[in-house]
N, C-alpha and C positions, 0 to 999 in steps of 0.2 A: 729823769736823767739817770743813767747808770754810771756809777763811779768805778774807776779802776782800783782806787784805794780809799778807804775811810779809816782814819786813825783817831784814837782817843788818848789824850794825855796833856800834862801841864807843859807850858812853855813859859820861860822866864825872860825878863829883860836881863841882858848880859853886859857887864862892865869889864873892860880889859885894858890894862896899861899898853902903851905903844910897844912894839917888838923890842925885846932886849931890856926892858925896864921892869924892875921888881915892883911889886905892888906897893910896898912901903915907901918907895922913892918916886912914885908916879905923881905928876902934877896935872895930868889930863888923862882921859879915858876914851876908848872906842866903845860906843854904845851899839849893841847888837841884840840878837835874840837867840835863845837856845832851848831846845826841848827835843827829846829823842823822836817822838812821833811827828812833830811838825818838821824836824830836819829831814826825816824820810820823805814826807810829803813834798818838800822842796825838791829833793832829788827826782822823784817821780814826775813832778810838774815840768822840770827842766828837760826831762826825756820825752815829753809830749803826752804824758798820761794825765787823766783827770783825777785829781785828788781832793778830798775834803777832810778838814780837821775839826774835831769836836773838843771844846774845852771851855774854861771860864777864865776871865780876866777881870781885874778891877776896872773901874771907870777912870782911873788915874792916867796921867800922860805916859807912864811907862807901859800901860796896857796898849795905848795907841802905838807906841814904838815897837811893840810886838806885832800887833795886828796889821798895821799898814804895809810893812814889807812882805808879809805872807800873802796878802791880797795882791800885791804887785807881782808876786811870783805866779799868780794864776790859781792859787789854792782857794777852794770854796770855803768860806768861813761863816756861812749863814747860821750855823749851829753853835757858834761861839757866844756864850752868854757873858754880858758885862754886869758885874756885881758892884753896886755903889757902896756896899757895907764892908767890902774886903779889898785888900791890895793885890796887885800883881807881884808875883814872886821875883826875887832878884838873885842873880848869880854873879859873883865877882871872881874873876880869874887872876891867878898869879903864875903865869907860865914859867917865869924864871925859876921859881921854886917848885914848879909842877904841883900846885895846889889849887883847889877851887873852894870858895866859901859860898854857902847857900843861905839865903834869907827868905824862906818860903813857908815857915810855920804860920798857919792860919790864913794862907793865901786863898784867893778866890777859887783856884782849881782844887783845893783840898776839900771843897764841898761838892764836887762832881757826884752825880746821883743817877741811878738807872732811869729815872723819869726824864732826865735830860736827853735821852736817846729816843724818846717816843715818836718824834716826827722825822727821824732820820731814816732814809731808805737803806738800812743796813743789809737786809736780806737780798737786795738786788745787786749789791756791790760785788765786783770780781774778787776783791781781797779786803781784809780788814787787818789792822795792826794795833797792838797794845803792848806796852813793856811793863816789866815788874815795878817800875817807878810808880805807876798809877795805883798798883795794889798796895804800895808802901806809904802813900801819903794820906791814907784814911780808910776807914771801913766802908764808907759809901763809895768812894772812888774804886775800891776793889770790887764792890758789887756791880758797879757800872762796867768795869772791865769784863767781868764774867758775863754780864748781860750782852755786851757787844759780841763776844765770841759765840754765845748760845743762839743769838739771833741770826748770825751770818750763815749763808749757804755757800759761800765761796771759799777762797783760800784764807785760812785763819792763821795769822802770823803772831808769834810771841817771841820777844827778846827779854830774858830775865832782868838784865840791866840793873844788877844790884847796886845800891848806894847806901852809904852809911849816914846816920844822923836823921833819918826820916822816922815818921810815926811808927812804922812797922818794921824798921830795920832789924830789930832783935828777933823778929819772927819771920824773916824774909823767905825762908824755905817754905814754911807753912802757908804763907800768903800767896806765894807765886806758883806753887804746885797746881792749884786749881786752874790757873790759866794754861799751864802746860798740858794738863789733862783734857782741855777743851779745844786745843788748836790742832792744826795738821801740819804746821811748819814751825819749828823752833830754830832760831838763829841766836847762838850764844857764845860767850867766851869760855875757854877751857876751864878756867878757875871757877866760874859760876856753876858750870855743870858738875865739877868736882865737889863743890860745896853741897849741891843737892843730892848727888848720886854716889858720892864717895870717890876717892882718888883712883884714877885708872888712866890708861892711854886714851887718846881722843876717840878712836873707833869704838872702844868699849863704852866710853861715856855716852856716845851717840846711841849705842844699842840699848843701854840701860834707860835712857830717856825715851826711846821709841816704845819701850814696853809700857809706858804710861799713856800711850795713845797717839802721839804725833806720827805721821807717815813719812816725814822727812825731817832730818836733824842736821843742822850745819854747825860745825865747831870751829871757832876762830882761835888760832894759836899765834904766838909771836912769830914762828918760823914756817907756818903752814896753815892751810884751811882744808877742811874735809867735809864731805856730805854723805850721809847715809840715807838712801831712798827706800821706798816701800818694798822694792824688790830684794832688799837686803844687801845691795851692792854698796861698797864704800869707795868713794873717789876722793883722792887727796892731791892737793896742789902745793908744792913748796913755794914759799915766798921769802924775799929778802927783807929782814927787819931794818927799819930806818929810824934814826934819831930825829925827832921832830920837836919843834918848840911849842906847838899847840895841837896835840892829837885829838882833842875833844871833837866829837862829831864824825870821826872816821868810821866808827862802828855803824852809825846811822847811815852814812853814805854807802858803806858795804851792803847794808840791808836793802837800801833803795835799789842798788844795782842788781842785787840778787832777785828781789821781787819783780823788778822790771823784766829780767830775763825769763823768770818763771811764767809771767803773764804772756810772754811772746813764745813760750814753748821752746826755748833755746836748749841745746845739748848741755849736759852738766859741766863739761870742761870749759865751754865758752861762758857759761853762767858764772863759774868761779873766777875765771880770769877777769871778767868785766866787773864783778863785785869788788875784787881786789884793786882794780884800776880806780874805781870810784872812791874807795876808802883812802887810797894813797893820795889821790888828788886833793882831798880835804885835809888830810893829816899834814901835808906839806904846805898848806896855806893858812893864813890867819883866819880865825872865826870858825863857826860850826858848819857853815854851808858855802862860804864864798868860793871855795875851790871846786865845788861840784861842777862837772862838765855841763855846758849848755848846748842844747840841740845836737847831742852826741849820738851817733849810731850805736846801738847796743851790741858792740863787739869791740875787740881790741886785737 
């Protein structure tokens, strides 16, 4: 089978108070799942693409709560390893205070290794995806991320996706740059690229990034998104910023819409509009994936 997307990375069980309730006041929680790569897989699957997700989970009930809904979305999880010696990571949201607490140190996914990819048909996939989080949760996961990109013959997508408090957070530029140098599409936030390549306007950030190897660079800003393609042409789309109660997952939804449009060969202006549409749909709904459009035509 040829997959449209194969993604590698950690997904955690997610606990979130009901809307409008601060974490310290919550008496019950919504149990969900969240992980950049699997969130993107959900988006692609809902748009009718064939997606596979590679990771590790504990054999605990929270691992089941992660795996079961992803399988129901139609994502192929046959290369997800269950580890009886380690737990599934946990993410606790506090949307009222706009904070997230992670409990992932020593999780099953922190032991991801290049050997976990040996039976995966990566070279046949139309696209692969990894984010900087995978490089920051451990040395072996970073090596696995590099192996994924080096094995791929299709579209190789990287989102730096910087996070604080991880094993490699203090060296995040050093650890994520090897991923950028091995991909052909970078989708990143403006501040992430500025941290890597120095402060500059979005177009200049994209050009500096492209000098490290990617043939296409997408820059997400609060009020606009822009794309630099291999031709050297910069295309920019203004967007209206919105206040949302739970913006987590919006960037992953944007990525899913963008990748889907790329796989279909859509024009760049249509690609950007659809990616923004997907991101906004998730940002204005609770959870990391609940608002992603189902059976949606890739256009707006």
